[in-house]
Each structure stands twice: as structure tokens, then as C-alpha cells.
C-alpha positions as CSV (number, residue, x, y, z in Angstrom):
1,M,6.3,21.9,-19.3
2,K,3.5,21.4,-17.2
3,P,3.0,23.7,-14.3
4,E,4.3,22.3,-11.1
5,R,0.9,21.8,-9.0
6,I,1.5,18.5,-7.0
7,V,4.0,17.0,-4.8
8,H,4.3,13.5,-4.3
9,L,6.1,11.9,-1.5
10,G,7.7,8.1,-2.0
11,L,8.6,7.9,-5.8
12,G,8.0,4.2,-6.5
13,A,6.3,1.7,-8.8
14,F,2.8,1.9,-7.5
15,F,2.6,5.5,-7.6
16,R,3.8,5.6,-11.0
17,A,1.4,3.1,-12.0
18,H,-1.5,4.7,-10.1
19,Q,-1.7,8.5,-9.2
20,A,0.9,9.5,-12.0
21,F,-1.3,7.1,-14.3
22,Y,-4.6,8.8,-13.1
23,T,-2.9,12.2,-13.7
24,Q,-1.9,11.6,-16.9
25,R,-5.1,10.3,-18.3
26,A,-7.2,13.4,-16.5
27,S,-8.6,15.7,-19.3
28,D,-7.0,18.5,-17.9
29,A,-3.4,16.9,-17.7
30,E,-1.6,19.5,-19.1
31,Q,-2.4,21.9,-16.0
32,W,-1.1,19.3,-13.5
33,G,2.7,18.6,-13.3
34,I,4.0,16.4,-10.3
35,V,7.2,17.1,-8.4
36,A,7.9,13.6,-6.9
37,Y,10.5,12.9,-4.1
38,T,11.9,9.5,-3.3
39,G,11.6,7.6,-0.3
40,R,15.2,7.2,0.8
41,S,17.6,6.3,-2.1
42,S,18.1,8.6,-4.7
43,E,18.1,5.9,-7.5
44,Q,14.7,6.4,-9.0
45,A,15.3,10.0,-9.3
46,D,18.5,9.5,-10.8
47,L,17.1,7.1,-13.3
48,L,14.0,9.4,-14.3
49,N,15.9,12.5,-14.6
50,G,18.5,10.7,-17.1
51,Q,15.4,10.4,-19.2
52,N,13.6,13.6,-18.7
53,C,11.2,12.1,-16.1
54,K,9.3,10.0,-18.7
55,Y,8.8,6.1,-18.3
56,T,6.9,3.5,-20.0
57,L,3.9,1.8,-18.2
58,I,3.6,-1.7,-19.4
59,T,-0.1,-2.8,-19.0
60,R,0.0,-6.6,-18.8
61,D,-3.0,-9.0,-19.1
62,S,-3.2,-12.8,-20.1
63,N,-3.4,-11.7,-23.9
64,G,-0.1,-9.5,-24.1
65,D,1.1,-6.2,-23.4
66,S,0.6,-2.5,-24.0
67,F,2.9,0.3,-23.6
68,E,2.3,3.8,-22.7
69,V,4.8,6.7,-21.9
70,I,4.0,8.7,-18.8
71,D,5.0,12.1,-18.5
72,S,3.1,13.6,-15.7
73,V,6.2,13.7,-13.4
74,V,8.0,17.0,-14.4
75,R,10.6,16.8,-11.6
76,A,12.4,13.7,-9.7
77,V,14.0,14.7,-6.7
78,P,16.1,12.8,-4.0
79,A,14.4,12.7,-0.4
80,S,17.8,14.0,0.7
81,D,17.2,17.5,-0.8
82,L,15.1,18.9,2.0
83,E,15.7,22.2,0.7
84,D,14.0,21.8,-2.4
85,L,11.0,20.0,-0.8
86,I,10.6,22.9,1.7
87,R,10.8,25.5,-1.2
88,T,8.3,23.6,-3.4
89,L,5.8,23.2,-0.6
90,A,5.9,26.9,0.3
91,N,4.9,27.7,-3.4
92,P,1.4,28.7,-3.3
93,N,0.7,27.3,-6.8
94,I,1.0,23.5,-5.2
95,A,-2.5,22.4,-4.5
96,L,-2.1,19.0,-3.0
97,V,0.4,16.4,-2.0
98,T,0.0,12.8,-2.4
99,L,1.9,10.1,-0.6
100,T,3.0,6.4,-0.8
101,I,5.3,5.9,1.9
102,T,3.7,2.4,3.1
103,E,2.0,1.8,6.1
104,A,5.1,1.8,8.3
105,G,5.9,5.2,7.0
106,Y,2.9,6.5,9.2
107,Q,4.7,5.6,12.5
108,P,7.6,7.8,12.2
109,S,10.8,7.2,14.2
110,G,14.0,9.0,14.8
111,S,15.1,12.2,16.4
112,E,15.3,14.5,13.7
113,L,12.3,15.4,11.7
114,S,14.4,15.0,8.4
115,D,14.4,11.1,9.3
116,S,11.0,10.3,8.0
117,A,8.9,11.2,5.2
118,L,6.3,12.7,7.6
119,G,9.0,14.9,9.2
120,R,10.2,16.2,5.9
121,L,6.5,16.9,5.1
122,L,6.0,18.7,8.4
123,L,8.9,20.8,7.5
124,G,7.7,21.6,4.3
125,L,4.5,22.6,5.7
126,K,6.1,24.8,8.2
127,A,7.4,26.9,5.4
128,R,3.9,27.0,3.7
129,Y,2.3,28.1,6.8
130,A,4.4,31.3,6.5
131,T,2.4,32.1,3.5
132,G,-0.9,31.1,4.7
133,A,-2.0,28.9,1.7
134,K,-4.1,25.9,2.3
135,I,-3.5,22.6,0.7
136,A,-5.2,19.1,0.3
137,L,-3.1,16.2,1.8
138,V,-3.8,12.9,0.1
139,P,-2.5,9.6,1.4
140,C,-2.5,6.8,-0.9
141,D,-1.5,3.9,1.5
142,N,-3.5,0.6,2.6
143,L,-4.6,1.9,6.0
144,P,-8.1,2.4,7.0
145,S,-9.1,6.2,7.3
146,N,-5.9,7.1,6.1
147,G,-6.6,10.7,6.0
148,E,-7.3,10.7,9.7
149,V,-4.3,8.6,10.4
150,L,-2.0,11.0,8.5
151,K,-3.7,14.1,10.3
152,A,-3.0,12.4,13.7
153,A,0.4,11.6,12.7
154,L,1.4,15.2,11.7
155,T,-0.1,16.8,14.7
156,S,1.6,14.4,16.9
157,L,4.9,15.2,15.2
158,A,4.2,18.8,15.8
159,K,3.2,18.8,19.4
160,A,6.1,20.9,20.3
161,E,5.4,23.4,17.7
162,D,3.6,26.8,18.5
163,Q,-0.3,26.5,18.7
164,G,-0.6,28.7,15.4
165,F,1.0,26.0,13.4
166,I,-1.0,23.1,15.0
167,D,-4.1,25.0,14.4
168,Y,-2.8,25.5,10.6
169,L,-2.2,21.7,10.4
170,E,-5.8,20.8,11.7
171,S,-7.2,23.4,9.1
172,L,-6.0,21.6,6.1
173,S,-8.1,19.1,4.1
174,Y,-7.2,15.7,4.7
175,V,-8.5,13.3,1.8
176,T,-9.2,9.6,2.7
177,T,-8.5,7.2,-0.2
178,S,-8.8,3.8,-1.1
179,I,-6.3,2.5,-3.8
180,D,-6.2,-0.6,-6.0
181,R,-3.8,-1.8,-8.7
182,I,-1.3,-4.7,-8.5
183,T,2.2,-3.5,-9.4
184,P,5.0,-6.3,-9.4
185,K,8.5,-5.6,-9.1
186,T,10.2,-4.5,-12.5
187,T,12.7,-7.1,-13.9
188,Q,15.6,-6.7,-16.5
189,A,13.5,-8.8,-19.1
190,D,10.7,-5.9,-18.8
191,I,13.6,-3.2,-19.3
192,D,14.6,-5.5,-22.5
193,L,11.1,-5.8,-23.4
194,V,10.5,-2.0,-23.7
195,L,13.4,-1.4,-25.7
196,E,12.5,-4.3,-28.1
197,Q,8.9,-3.2,-28.6
198,T,9.2,0.6,-28.5
199,G,12.5,1.6,-29.1
200,F,12.7,3.7,-26.0
201,S,15.7,2.8,-23.8
202,D,13.8,3.1,-20.4
203,R,15.6,2.2,-17.4
204,S,12.6,2.2,-15.2
205,P,9.5,1.1,-16.5
206,V,6.6,0.2,-14.4
207,V,4.6,-3.2,-14.8
208,T,0.9,-3.3,-14.0
209,E,-2.3,-5.0,-14.5
210,P,-5.3,-3.6,-16.7
211,F,-7.5,-3.1,-13.4
212,R,-7.5,0.0,-11.5
213,D,-9.6,1.7,-8.9
214,W,-9.4,4.8,-6.9
215,V,-12.0,6.1,-4.4
216,L,-11.6,9.4,-2.6
217,E,-13.5,11.4,0.2
218,G,-12.4,14.9,1.1
219,E,-12.1,18.5,-0.2
220,F,-9.4,20.0,-2.3
221,P,-9.4,23.7,-1.6
222,L,-6.8,24.6,-4.4
223,G,-8.4,22.4,-6.7
224,R,-7.3,19.2,-8.4
225,P,-6.9,17.3,-11.6
226,K,-10.1,15.9,-13.1
227,W,-9.2,12.4,-12.0
228,E,-12.6,11.3,-12.6
229,S,-12.3,11.6,-16.3
230,A,-9.7,8.7,-15.8
231,G,-12.1,6.7,-13.8
232,A,-11.5,7.8,-10.1
233,R,-14.6,7.9,-7.9
234,F,-15.5,10.8,-5.4
235,V,-17.7,9.5,-2.5
236,S,-19.3,11.1,0.5
237,Q,-18.7,7.9,2.5
238,I,-15.6,5.8,1.8
239,E,-15.3,3.5,4.6
240,P,-17.5,0.5,3.0
241,F,-15.2,0.9,-0.3
242,E,-12.1,0.9,2.0
243,N,-13.1,-2.1,3.9
244,R,-14.0,-4.3,0.8
245,K,-10.6,-3.5,-0.7
246,L,-8.4,-3.8,2.5
247,W,-10.2,-6.9,3.5
248,L,-10.7,-8.8,0.2
249,L,-7.8,-7.7,-1.9
250,N,-5.2,-6.8,0.6
251,G,-6.4,-9.4,3.3
252,A,-6.0,-12.1,0.7
253,H,-2.7,-10.9,-0.6
254,T,-1.1,-11.2,3.0
255,L,-2.7,-14.5,3.6
256,M,-1.2,-15.8,0.4
257,A,2.1,-14.3,0.8
258,L,2.4,-15.9,4.2
259,F,0.6,-19.3,3.7
260,G,1.9,-19.6,0.4
261,T,5.4,-19.1,1.3
262,L,4.9,-21.8,4.0
263,R,3.6,-24.1,1.0
264,G,6.4,-23.4,-1.2
265,H,5.1,-20.9,-3.7
266,Q,7.0,-17.8,-5.1
267,S,3.9,-15.8,-6.8
268,V,0.4,-14.8,-6.3
269,D,-0.8,-17.0,-9.5
270,Q,0.8,-20.0,-8.1
271,A,-0.5,-19.8,-4.7
272,I,-4.1,-19.1,-5.9
273,E,-3.8,-22.3,-7.7
274,D,-3.0,-24.7,-4.8
275,P,-6.4,-25.8,-3.6
276,E,-5.7,-25.6,-0.1
277,I,-4.6,-22.0,-0.2
278,L,-7.9,-21.1,-2.6
279,D,-9.9,-22.7,0.3
280,E,-8.3,-20.5,2.9
281,V,-8.8,-17.4,0.8
282,N,-12.5,-18.2,0.2
283,R,-12.8,-19.0,4.1
284,F,-11.4,-15.5,5.0
285,W,-13.6,-13.8,2.2
286,D,-16.6,-15.4,3.7
287,E,-16.0,-14.3,7.1
288,A,-15.3,-10.7,5.6
289,A,-18.4,-10.7,3.4
290,S,-20.7,-11.1,6.2
291,H,-19.6,-7.7,7.5
292,L,-20.0,-6.0,3.8
293,D,-22.8,-4.5,2.0
294,E,-23.4,-6.9,-0.9
295,K,-26.0,-4.3,-2.6
296,L,-23.7,-1.5,-2.3
297,L,-20.3,-3.2,-3.0
298,E,-21.1,-6.1,-5.4
299,V,-19.0,-8.3,-3.3
300,A,-19.5,-11.5,-5.2
301,A,-18.7,-9.8,-8.6
302,Y,-15.7,-8.1,-6.9
303,R,-14.6,-11.7,-5.4
304,K,-14.8,-13.1,-8.8
305,A,-12.7,-10.3,-10.4
306,L,-10.0,-10.8,-7.8
307,L,-9.8,-14.4,-8.7
308,E,-9.0,-13.6,-12.4
309,R,-6.7,-10.9,-11.3
310,F,-4.8,-13.3,-8.8
311,S,-4.6,-16.0,-11.4
312,N,-2.6,-13.7,-14.2
313,P,0.4,-15.7,-14.7
314,R,2.0,-12.8,-16.6
315,I,1.8,-10.2,-13.7
316,G,4.1,-12.8,-11.5
317,Y,3.4,-10.9,-8.4
318,Q,6.1,-12.1,-5.7
319,L,4.8,-13.4,-2.5
320,A,8.2,-12.1,-0.9
321,Q,7.4,-8.5,-1.9
322,I,4.0,-8.9,-0.4
323,A,5.4,-10.4,2.8
324,Q,7.4,-7.2,3.7
325,E,6.0,-5.4,6.7
326,S,3.4,-7.9,7.5
327,L,2.9,-7.1,11.1
328,N,1.4,-3.9,10.2
329,K,-0.5,-5.2,7.2
330,L,-2.2,-8.2,9.5
331,S,-3.2,-5.4,11.8
332,V,-5.4,-3.6,9.1
333,R,-6.3,-6.2,6.7
334,I,-7.0,-9.1,9.0
335,A,-7.5,-8.1,12.6
336,P,-10.5,-6.3,11.8
337,V,-12.2,-9.3,10.3
338,A,-11.1,-11.3,13.1
339,L,-12.6,-9.1,15.6
340,L,-15.9,-8.5,14.0
341,E,-16.4,-12.3,13.8
342,L,-15.4,-13.1,17.4
343,R,-18.0,-10.3,18.3
344,A,-20.4,-12.1,16.2
345,G,-19.7,-15.3,18.1
346,R,-17.7,-17.1,15.4
347,I,-14.3,-18.3,15.3
348,P,-12.5,-17.0,12.3
349,H,-10.6,-19.8,11.0
350,G,-9.4,-17.8,7.8
351,A,-8.0,-15.0,9.7
352,A,-6.6,-17.6,12.3
353,T,-4.8,-19.2,9.3
354,A,-3.1,-15.8,8.1
355,I,-1.9,-15.2,11.6
356,A,-0.6,-18.7,12.3
357,S,0.9,-18.4,8.9
358,W,2.7,-15.2,10.0
359,I,3.9,-16.8,13.2
360,W,5.4,-19.8,11.2
361,F,7.1,-17.1,8.9
362,V,8.9,-15.0,11.3
363,A,10.1,-18.1,12.8
364,N,11.5,-19.5,9.5
365,T,12.8,-16.3,7.8
366,S,16.4,-15.6,8.3
367,E,16.2,-12.0,7.3
368,L,13.1,-10.4,8.6
369,R,11.9,-7.5,6.3
370,D,9.7,-5.6,9.0
371,S,10.2,-2.1,10.6
372,R,9.3,-3.8,13.9
373,A,11.5,-6.6,13.6
374,A,12.9,-6.0,17.1
375,E,9.2,-6.1,18.5
376,I,8.8,-9.4,16.8
377,Q,12.0,-11.1,17.8
378,S,11.5,-9.9,21.5
379,A,8.0,-11.3,21.7
380,N,7.6,-14.4,23.9
381,G,5.3,-17.0,22.5
382,E,2.4,-16.9,20.2
383,R,0.0,-14.9,22.5
384,E,2.4,-12.1,22.6
385,L,3.0,-12.3,18.8
386,I,-0.8,-12.0,18.3
387,G,-0.9,-9.1,20.7
388,L,1.6,-7.3,18.5
389,I,-1.3,-7.5,15.7
390,S,-4.3,-6.9,18.1
391,Q,-4.3,-6.6,21.8
392,E,-8.1,-7.8,22.0
393,L,-7.4,-10.9,19.9
394,A,-4.8,-11.8,22.2
395,T,-7.2,-11.9,24.9
396,N,-9.5,-14.0,23.3
397,E,-8.9,-17.7,24.2
398,G,-11.0,-19.2,21.4
399,F,-8.8,-17.4,18.7
400,V,-5.5,-17.9,20.5
401,T,-6.3,-21.7,20.8
402,A,-7.2,-21.6,17.0
403,V,-4.0,-20.0,16.0
404,G,-2.0,-22.3,18.2
405,K,-3.5,-25.4,16.7
406,K,-2.8,-24.2,13.3
407,V,1.1,-23.2,14.1
408,K,1.2,-26.8,15.4
409,Q,-0.1,-28.2,12.1
410,F,2.2,-26.2,10.1
411,S,5.0,-27.2,12.1
412,A,4.5,-30.8,11.8
413,L,4.0,-30.2,8.0
414,Q,7.5,-28.6,8.0
415,T,8.9,-31.5,9.9
416,Q,7.5,-34.0,7.4
417,S,8.9,-32.1,4.5
418,L,12.4,-32.1,6.0
419,E,12.2,-35.6,6.6
420,S,11.0,-36.8,3.2
421,T,14.2,-34.9,1.6
422,R,16.7,-36.7,3.7
């Protein structure tokens, strides 16, 4: 059995298609076993433990599917087993922690540390502090400067602790990452397909696209897998790559999820085939590209590749899945581009479409899946909603007017649609 060297928080599909995949493909994979903890539900741990933590990765492109059994996870543990996490993180052989806890997970709430993933991580790090062992912390969520975000969140949670522990937290290595691989929700049809094609009765396969990317900046004091042998890139300055991915891929996803829902689509491939949505995506990309280094980042080629990825009908990435937690996503994927454009003296109409679509979306969604739903529902008018995304955007009259005009257009289209069905 592979030795336990990595802890992962957030045992979900993306982790299993990305970090677990890269670890599986590393040239020294046999030296790096992952102990993975679920977010809240124990379901995924139960499923994986029922099949020795092995699962099938289905790589799906327009020409067909390929199947690969992944066994880099050596233990799957429910998040509720806090004692196990504390004991495991105290083990000096553990070299690093990776996290996929969603953007909302970096704003922990609750009176007890055990109420959040970061709170549980902090309790584990307290046990490790007693041993004096260092560790690398590697967040893999779509947040700019996610290493610094994680450091700030942990030190804030620990503000009541003794200074020695706070100094220890600040001395750890916080690795900033940019991650990229589309991973739609697994269906029963996918489970049936794995059994039919491989004979493996896998209750928890993962579907993904062929494309993958992982860029990392930071130190690993106790070592790491040779992820570069699987295609990962280690750089001294990650911000340009981070912005390219957050704005062009994630920003377009959020725009399509919100505007596409408004226009009656269910999946990314359906949305990108809609000429009006494609126009808005390209408009937003033009806004973002004016603030990206073409020579370093090959923006034009990246945009072309994204359109090919979005158009893959066999991935079936659902807009409803992307639209979850849109408030935090807009703040990091859309607002930075809008602000840069405004500072350059231009009204960012592509960004305005994304935000106006969200305002329409929250007004027309019966069940809002957002951890900040209470704030959204208590906001009074468009300006306050924009302010939840960015206070600076909410104070720009030109931008607020542009968003307001689009909201009125969307409301008029909705009224016309309802009347045509009577």
C-alpha cells in the first residue's frame, strides 16, 4: 500500500479528476498516498471505501471515452471523523495538504472550529504544531492568490490562540495554484457505461475532459510528488496564468451559466452554440484580454481552445451546477475585469451582462443555492446587489446604469416569452 503522504480536504469529483489524477500519473506515484476527507456528507467516503478507494476516471472527448482506474487515494474518511484528521495531520510523514472546498469555504462561519473545513484544518495543524513539523498547504479552488487567501483565513481563525501557534501558522508554506479541468456531474448512465466497458462495478466514477492544466507557485519543505512529470508547471510568478484562467475560462462559465439560463439553455455546449451568448462571451473576453500579456499567455490560442472545449457535447456540463455560489464567483471572475476596464475609461458591457444576468437569475430562482443567500435576499435594488459583488463597481454610475439597462432588457424578454406561451 502506498504510504500516507498527502491529506486532501474536499473529496469530490474535481479533486479526483485533477489532484488525484496528477498524483497517479507522477513518476514517483508509489511514494505518495492520499488520505482524503469529505466536505460534509459521508457518502463519497462510503462509496469509495466499498471499492478499496479505487475509481474510474472517464476521459470524454468528441471521439469517444477512455477509462483509467485511479488508486492514489489510500483512505477515504468522512469529515465528521475529526479525531482521524487530527491524528493524521500530526503524522510528520504527511508532507502537504491540498484543498478543494469551493470559494465559499474560505469564509468559514459557525461558532465551532469543527463547523468548517478550515476550522477542522486548524485543529489538525494545532496537533502538528506540537510536533514541530512543517507542511505545505495547497489550496486548489478558483480564487486569486489562493495561497494568501488561505493563510489569511487560517490566521484569522486562530486569532484567539497563543502567539507561538500563530507564528507557526505564518511560517508554513502556502502554495498558490491555478487549476483547470472541466468535471461535470456523474450520472447513472456513466456508472452503467463503466460496468459495460470495463467490467468494474464502480459506484463512483468521475467524468472529465481531455484538457488539464495545473500551475503552482510556492515551496514544499517536506517534498512533493513529481507532478511535473504528469504535466504540472511550477512557476515563480503565477498571477498572469491565474488571471487568464479565472477570467477567460471561469468568467465565461459564470457568464454562460447565468445568461444561458435566462435564454433557456441547460448545458455549456448548448449555451455556446447560441449566437447571442457567443457574442457576449467574446465581448467579455475582449475586455479581459486587454489586461493580459499575449506573448506570455498566448491568449488568442487559449480562447480558441476554450471554444472547442465548451462545444464538446459529450461533456454536458450543466449550467445549474456552475451557477451555484455565483456571488463569490462574480467577485473573483467578473468584477476584476470590470474594474480594470472602468479605470481604463471604458464601460465593460460584457461584464455588465454577466452581472445583470445574475440579478435576473436571483430574482427568478425559486431555490437559491448560495451560501450568501440571506445577503442577496435582503439587498434593496440593483445597486445594493452590485455592491455585494464589489463596492467600487456599485459607486460607478456608468456601470450601474449599464447593468440596469440590461436588467430591464432581460425582464422585457421574459415578459414577451410568457405572453407568447399563453
